[in-house]
Phi, psi and omega in degrees: 000330182098195181280161179279124181299150176305134180107351180233161169217159181258126176231123180052038177081004180241144176281131176232156181282131171271101189301325179298311180290323180296323177298320178295321179297316179298320178294325177301311179296316180299315181296319179295316179292338178278355175116355180285157176287173179301310184293318179294321177300318180295316179297318179297329180275350181084024179251124182271082175219163179267180184313304186293327178293319179294318179298315180295320180298318182288346178266000183286111183286348175299330181295344176278346184094142176208199183297336183247319184261132174287155183288137174254324177236162179269161183295330179297315179294315179301313181295323178297319179295316178300317178294321179294321176300314180296318179300316181293322177297315179295317181297327180271359179069036184254022181288338185270006186277345178282130180266137176288132176280133178294147179296133181279126179267120180257116180295137182237348180243126181227157169247138175211159181295158178290130180295136179246346183241158176221133181244143177289325180284118182301325180293318178293322178296316179297316179299317179297313181297320177297327180291343180275352181294127181267299182209167173280132178284134181264000000 
């Protein structure tokens, strides 16, 4: 599952809201919607993180509640923050900063030597066959 997000703690195997931290999270969202930057919003909320940490925290969908984590914020607030982030990106002219990932070419044709050995263990057989690959066929 990974680490427990800020605002929660685990008790008897269940995630519960840490009200002190949850109050800070709600203030983080409020400050951002009031016009503060990510880092300033975090400072106003009493959370010691930098710009990228606050941005990542505010994008955490666990705060909406799911099968394991109870909700700390409502979906309306989360959606408003997402819309505000997009608005600020557009206003600053930063829409062109995302780089397109090149399409990954997966080789599908190979040449390999004729197998001379056979193993009962499928993993060992696969490892042996992979070792016979000479080059990618063009």
